[in-house]
C-alpha positions in Angstrom: 59.0 70.4 -44.3 57.4 68.6 -47.3 54.5 66.2 -47.1 56.7 63.1 -47.4 58.9 64.3 -44.6 56.0 65.0 -42.3 54.5 61.6 -43.1 57.8 59.9 -42.3 58.2 61.8 -39.0 54.6 60.8 -38.0 55.3 57.2 -38.9 58.5 57.2 -37.0 56.8 58.7 -33.9 54.0 56.2 -34.1 56.5 53.3 -34.4 58.5 54.6 -31.5 55.4 54.9 -29.3 54.3 51.4 -30.2 57.8 50.1 -29.4 57.7 51.9 -26.1 54.3 50.6 -25.2 55.4 47.0 -26.2 58.4 47.4 -23.9 56.3 48.6 -21.0 53.8 45.7 -21.5 56.7 43.2 -21.4 57.9 44.8 -18.2 54.4 44.7 -16.8 54.3 41.0 -17.5 57.6 40.5 -15.7 56.3 42.7 -12.8 53.4 40.4 -12.3 55.6 37.3 -12.4 57.7 39.0 -9.7 54.5 39.9 -7.8 53.5 36.2 -7.7 57.0 35.0 -6.7 56.9 35.8 -2.9 53.2 35.0 -2.1 53.4 31.1 -1.9 57.0 31.1 -0.7 55.9 31.7 2.8 53.9 28.5 2.9 56.8 26.4 1.7 59.2 28.0 4.2 56.8 28.1 7.1 57.8 24.7 8.8 61.4 25.8 8.8 60.6 29.3 9.9 58.4 28.0 12.7 61.2 25.7 13.9 63.8 28.5 13.7 61.8 30.9 15.9 60.1 28.1 18.1 56.6 29.2 17.1 53.1 27.7 17.3 51.2 27.0 14.1 49.0 30.0 14.7 52.0 32.2 14.1 51.6 31.7 10.4 48.3 33.7 10.5 50.2 36.7 12.0 52.4 36.9 8.9 49.3 37.2 6.6 47.6 39.7 8.9 50.8 41.8 8.7 50.9 41.3 4.9 47.2 42.1 4.6 47.4 45.4 6.6 50.2 46.7 4.4 48.6 45.5 1.2 45.2 47.1 2.0 46.8 50.4 2.9 48.9 50.8 -0.2 46.2 49.3 -2.5 43.5 51.7 -1.2 45.7 54.7 -1.6 47.2 53.5 -4.9 45.4 56.1 -7.0 46.5 59.0 -4.8 50.1 57.6 -4.6 50.1 57.4 -8.4 49.0 61.0 -8.7 51.6 62.3 -6.1 54.6 60.1 -7.1 53.9 59.3 -10.7 53.3 55.6 -11.7 57.0 55.0 -12.6 58.2 56.1 -9.1 55.4 54.1 -7.4 56.4 50.9 -9.2 60.2 51.1 -8.5 59.6 52.1 -4.9 57.0 49.4 -4.3 59.2 46.7 -5.9 62.1 47.9 -3.8 59.9 47.5 -0.7 59.1 43.9 -1.5 62.8 43.2 -2.2 63.7 44.8 1.1 61.0 42.7 2.9 62.3 39.5 1.3 65.9 40.3 2.1 65.0 41.4 5.6 63.0 38.2 6.2 66.1 36.2 5.1 68.3 37.9 7.8 65.6 38.3 10.5 67.2 37.9 13.9 63.9 37.6 15.7 60.2 36.8 15.1 58.9 40.4 15.5 61.4 41.6 12.8 60.1 38.8 10.5 56.5 40.0 11.0 57.5 43.6 10.4 58.9 42.5 7.1 55.4 41.2 6.3 54.0 44.7 6.6 56.6 46.1 4.3 56.0 43.2 1.9 52.3 44.1 1.8 52.9 47.8 1.3 55.1 47.0 -1.8 52.8 44.4 -3.2 49.7 46.5 -3.0 51.4 49.4 -4.8 52.6 47.1 -7.6 49.2 45.4 -8.0 47.2 48.7 -8.0 49.7 50.5 -10.3 50.1 47.9 -12.9 46.4 47.0 -13.0 45.4 50.6 -13.4 48.0 51.1 -16.2 47.2 48.0 -18.2 43.4 48.5 -17.8 43.6 52.0 -19.3 46.3 51.3 -22.0 45.8 47.8 -23.2 43.0 45.3 -24.1 41.3 42.6 -22.1 43.6 40.1 -23.8 46.7 41.6 -22.3 44.9 42.0 -18.9 44.1 38.3 -18.8 47.7 37.4 -19.8 49.0 39.8 -17.2 47.2 37.9 -14.5 48.3 34.6 -16.1 51.9 35.9 -15.5 51.0 36.1 -11.8 50.2 32.4 -11.9 53.6 31.8 -13.4 55.3 33.6 -10.6 53.2 31.8 -8.0 54.3 28.5 -9.5 58.0 29.4 -9.7 58.3 30.8 -6.2 57.5 27.6 -4.3 59.7 25.6 -6.7 62.6 27.9 -5.9 62.2 27.6 -2.2 61.6 23.9 -2.4 64.8 23.4 -4.5 66.8 25.3 -1.8 65.4 23.3 1.1 65.8 19.9 -0.8 69.4 20.6 -1.4 70.0 21.3 2.2 70.0 25.0 2.0 68.4 27.3 4.6 65.0 29.0 4.2 66.9 32.2 4.7 68.7 31.6 1.4 65.4 31.1 -0.4 64.1 34.4 0.9 67.3 36.1 -0.2 67.1 34.7 -3.7 63.5 35.9 -4.1 64.6 39.3 -2.7 67.4 39.4 -5.3 64.9 38.8 -8.1 62.6 41.6 -6.8 65.6 43.9 -6.5 66.4 43.4 -10.1 62.8 44.2 -10.9 63.0 47.4 -8.9 66.1 48.4 -10.9 64.2 47.8 -14.2 61.3 49.9 -13.0 63.7 52.6 -11.9 65.4 52.7 -15.3 62.1 53.0 -17.1 60.3 55.2 -14.6 59.8 58.2 -16.9 58.2 56.0 -19.6 55.4 54.9 -17.3 54.2 58.5 -16.8 53.5 59.0 -20.5 49.9 58.5 -21.5 49.4 57.7 -25.2 45.6 57.6 -24.8 44.2 61.1 -24.9 41.4 62.0 -22.5 38.0 61.4 -24.2 35.8 63.4 -21.9 35.1 64.7 -18.4 35.1 61.2 -17.0 38.7 60.7 -18.1 40.0 63.8 -16.2 41.7 63.1 -12.8 39.4 63.3 -9.8 40.0 63.2 -6.1 39.7 60.1 -4.0 36.7 61.6 -2.2 34.9 62.1 -5.5 35.7 58.6 -6.6 34.2 57.2 -3.3 31.0 59.1 -3.9 30.3 57.0 -7.0 27.9 54.2 -6.2 29.2 51.9 -8.9 32.7 52.1 -7.2 31.2 50.6 -4.1 29.4 47.9 -5.9 32.7 46.9 -7.7 34.4 46.9 -4.3 31.9 44.4 -3.1 32.3 42.3 -6.2 36.1 42.1 -5.8 35.7 41.2 -2.1 33.4 38.3 -3.0 35.5 37.1 -5.9 38.9 37.0 -4.2 37.2 35.6 -1.0 35.7 32.8 -3.1 39.0 32.1 -4.9 41.0 31.9 -1.7 38.4 29.9 0.2 38.4 27.2 -2.5 42.1 27.3 -2.8 43.0 27.2 0.9 40.3 24.7 2.0 40.0 22.2 -0.9 43.0 20.0 0.3 41.6 19.8 3.8 38.1 19.0 2.7 39.3 16.3 0.3 41.6 14.6 2.8 39.8 15.0 6.1 36.2 14.9 5.0 36.2 12.8 1.8 39.0 10.4 2.5 41.1 11.3 -0.6 44.8 10.4 -0.4 47.0 13.4 0.3 49.1 13.0 -2.9 45.9 12.9 -5.0 44.3 15.8 -3.0 47.5 17.8 -3.5 47.4 17.2 -7.3 43.7 18.3 -7.4 44.5 21.4 -5.4 47.3 22.3 -7.8 45.0 21.6 -10.8 42.7 24.2 -9.4 45.4 26.9 -9.6 46.6 25.5 -12.9 43.1 25.8 -14.3 43.0 29.5 -13.4 46.3 30.1 -15.1 45.4 28.2 -18.3 41.9 29.8 -18.3 43.4 33.2 -18.3 45.6 32.5 -21.3 42.6 31.1 -23.2 40.4 34.0 -22.0 42.9 36.4 -23.4 42.5 34.8 -26.8 38.7 35.0 -26.9 37.8 38.0 -24.8 37.5 40.6 -27.6 35.5 38.2 -29.8 33.0 37.2 -27.1 32.6 40.6 -25.3 33.7 41.1 -21.7 30.2 41.4 -20.1 29.1 38.2 -21.9 32.4 36.4 -21.0 32.0 37.5 -17.3 28.4 36.2 -17.1 29.3 32.9 -18.7 32.3 32.5 -16.4 30.3 33.1 -13.3 27.7 30.5 -14.4 30.6 28.1 -14.9 31.8 28.8 -11.4 28.2 28.1 -10.1 28.3 24.7 -11.9 31.7 24.0 -10.5 30.8 24.8 -6.9 27.6 22.7 -7.1 29.6 19.7 -8.3 32.2 20.3 -5.6 29.5 20.6 -2.9 27.2 17.8 -3.9 28.9 15.8 -6.7 29.0 12.0 -6.1 31.1 10.0 -6.3 34.1 11.9 -5.0 35.7 12.0 -8.5 32.8 14.1 -9.8 33.0 16.4 -6.9 36.8 16.8 -7.3 36.3 17.6 -11.0 34.3 20.6 -9.8 37.6 22.1 -8.6 39.0 22.3 -12.2 35.7 23.7 -13.4 35.7 26.4 -10.7 39.3 27.3 -11.7 38.4 27.7 -15.3 35.3 29.8 -14.5 37.2 32.0 -12.1 40.1 32.6 -14.5 38.8 35.6 -16.5 36.8 37.3 -13.8 39.4 39.4 -12.0 41.3 40.6 -15.1 38.1 41.3 -17.1 36.5 43.2 -14.2 39.7 45.3 -14.0 39.6 45.9 -17.8 36.0 47.1 -17.6 36.7 49.5 -14.6 37.8 52.5 -16.8 35.1 51.7 -19.3 32.4 51.8 -16.7 33.7 54.6 -14.6 36.1 56.7 -16.8 39.9 56.7 -16.5 39.8 59.5 -13.9 37.8 57.6 -11.3 39.4 54.2 -12.4 42.8 55.4 -11.2 41.4 55.3 -7.6 38.8 52.5 -8.1 41.4 50.0 -9.2 43.3 50.6 -5.9 40.1 50.2 -3.9 39.3 47.0 -5.7 42.8 45.5 -5.1 42.5 46.5 -1.4 39.0 45.0 -1.2 40.2 41.8 -2.8 43.0 41.4 -0.2 40.5 42.0 2.5 38.3 39.2 1.1 41.4 36.9 0.9 42.1 37.6 4.6 38.6 37.4 6.0 36.4 35.1 4.0 38.5 31.9 4.3 38.7 32.5 8.0 34.9 32.9 8.1 34.6 29.6 6.3 36.9 28.0 8.9 34.6 29.2 11.7 31.6 27.6 9.9 33.6 24.4 9.4 34.5 24.2 13.1 30.8 24.5 14.1 29.1 22.6 11.3 31.8 20.3 9.7 34.2 20.6 6.8 31.5 19.9 4.1 30.0 23.3 4.9 33.0 24.9 3.3 31.9 23.8 -0.2 28.3 25.0 0.5 29.7 28.3 1.8 31.6 28.6 -1.5 28.4 28.0 -3.4 26.7 30.9 -1.5 29.7 33.2 -2.3 29.4 32.2 -6.0 25.7 33.0 -6.0 26.2 36.4 -4.4 29.0 37.2 -6.9 26.7 36.4 -9.8 23.8 38.5 -8.4 26.2 41.4 -7.6 27.6 41.4 -11.1 24.1 41.2 -12.7 23.2 44.3 -10.6 26.3 46.0 -11.9 25.3 45.2 -15.5 21.8 46.5 -14.9 23.0 49.8 -13.5 25.5 50.2 -16.3 22.8 49.5 -18.9 20.5 52.1 -17.3 23.2 54.7 -17.3 23.9 54.1 -21.0 20.2 54.4 -21.8 20.0 57.7 -19.9 23.1 59.1 -21.6 21.9 57.9 -25.1 18.1 57.4 -24.9 17.9 56.9 -28.6 20.3 53.9 -28.4 22.9 55.7 -30.6 
């Protein structure tokens, strides 16, 4: 083979690989849109579901307990499942589980069956979340990671609109679940068709830290545990503000429900827009600097939300919080393989996803207990404490990471 032929073959190979990676990135975006689809659907459908099964309001919490149990289990073992099954198989099986859960919810003959579907839903969602986060964090830039999570916001917006459209037109909540299940089933088929491509790794191992390790070894790394705590605090803060803002505004501050609903929506909208914008500037600013600034913005936002007067100033704090929160989750995910190495990151990403779900399940509930004893305004102050703890934990992470770099390269080279 002459030199020109060899060069042409290499160029073709590189072009094919780039095309394959671009395809997988596009599918990952679709995967996160589909991941966001079912999550808010349950809230829109709940009044109809409660009436269908003659339930008390407390039954809604049982669905999320079931979801959280499944999510934490599959997320925590995401790295091990990826090793055993291969990422491609994990993705199509997990997406299939969510589809099965949605379709099952749509035909559920009794309440226990509906709750069981919540466990299956969680098992599938945790696998998709852990698998795609691990893949994108080790194969793509912070820009794509931010945009990946912006896609989740797209799905979280479309899901409730779909269920609302069904109900407004006189359809049953069961049809809404079945439509969402059909979308997830199509996603599972797409993952199945491309399953072999997900197991190719174009990024060669750069050292011992990039070699696969066991789950036990990963759990022996102190920075893994610190990042688990950070994700617990972050998701706990995001969900506490998201779930309680409407109640605080309407029942404690006298804001009209329609305005309070718009403000609560603007909080989630700010997170989505912020992630798009963060993707554009992340590589220029630097992820550690961006994370630090973002956490300071969150602190400003929660201070305004907790103590801002008049009520318009405090309400503006919600948008500021959303903008500050936007880059934190995706940028922390992107930095996981950088800080820990790809071998440990395969497991650590799953631990972080699982820890985040635990924070989403427990922290807003803890805020509710404080609110019951001390009044609704304590929720905003509780969010301020969470933001401060998050900032301190991240500064500790930066300090440890800097110390390790200085030990590895004492000359600064």
